[in-house]
N, C-alpha and C positions, 0 to 999 in steps of 0.2 A: 726628130724635130727639124723643121726646115724654116729658115727665115724667109719671109715673103718680101720681095723687092718693094721698096717705097713704104714699108711699115716698120714699126718698132717691135711688132709681135712675132712670135714664132708659133707655128702650129704643127701638130702631128701631120705627117705626110698624107694620111687618109683624109684629113679634114680640108685640105686645100681644094678650093674650087667646088665645094659641095655644100649642101644644106646642113651637113653635120657640124660644120664649124659654128654656124649660128646657134644650133641646138646646144652645143657644148658651152658656148658663152652664156646663153640664156640660163642653162642649168646651173652654171657656176654662180651667176648673179642671184638666182632664186635661193640657192643654198646659203649664200652670205646674208641675204635679207632674213631668212628664217632663223638663222643662228643669232642674229642681232635681236630679233623679236623674242626668242627664247631666253636670251641673256637678260633682257629687261624683266620678263616674267620671273625668272629665277631670282633676280635681285630683289624684287618685291616680295616674293615668297620667303626668301631668306631673311629679309628685314622683319617680316611678321613673325617668323619662327624665333628669331633672336629676341625680339621684344617679349614674346610670349613666355620665354624661359623664366623671366622674372615673376610670372604669375604662378609658376608650378609649385612654389612653396605652400601656397594656400589652396590653389585650385587643382592641384595634381598635374602630372605630366601630360602635356598636350591638352590641358583643360578638361581632362576626363573626370574630374571631381575627386574630392578628398574630404572625408568626414561630412560636416554640415555645410561646407562651402558649396556655392552653386557650381553646377557643371557648365563650363564655357564652351566645350566642344559641341559643335552643331547648333549653337545658339544663333538665331537669325541675326543677320548683320544689323538691320535697323534697330532691333531691340537692344543689342549690345551698344550701339552708338548712343541711343537714348539714355541708357543707364550710366554710361561713362560721362555724358554731358551733365546728368543729374548729380552725379558724385562731384564733378568739378565745380558746379555752381553752388553746391551746398544744399540743393533741393532734396537730395537723398542723403540721409545721415548714415554714417558707418564708422567703425573704429579706425580704419586706415584708408579705405578706398577714396574718401573725399580728398585726402592728401595726395594719393597716387594719381588720381584723375587729373589734378591740377598740374602734375609734372609732365604729362604727355602733350605733344603738339597735336593739332587736328590730324595731320598726316599720319602720325604714329598710331593714333586711335583708329583711323581708317585701316591701317595695316593690321592692327590687332583684330579688328572686326572681320576683315577678309580672312585672316588666318583661322580664327576660331569658327567662323561660319562654314569653312570648308572642311573642318574635321568631322569625323564620325563620332556620334555620341557613345 
């Protein structure tokens, strides 16, 4: 590593005065941006998975179904959203889902819909 006069940065000797330095810097920036985007995606996926854990008692692990309960895995996102809204509004009656539907925020219902629609049936 060699400090370049008039700068705060140090560069490997091979990078001084070449196009390689620009390539190294651009590659580093691209990696940081892609890591930040993946972190956001991972956080959203994690949130959906964590919320879905509470559904497993009735709907099975990962929404794969259990007994007479509907299979949530692979359910189309819009259908899931419509049903949750219907439960929350009381339009669709159920023993427990109308109470659970009221307990989730719109963002949480979106996260659940994203999670279950991305699962394999």
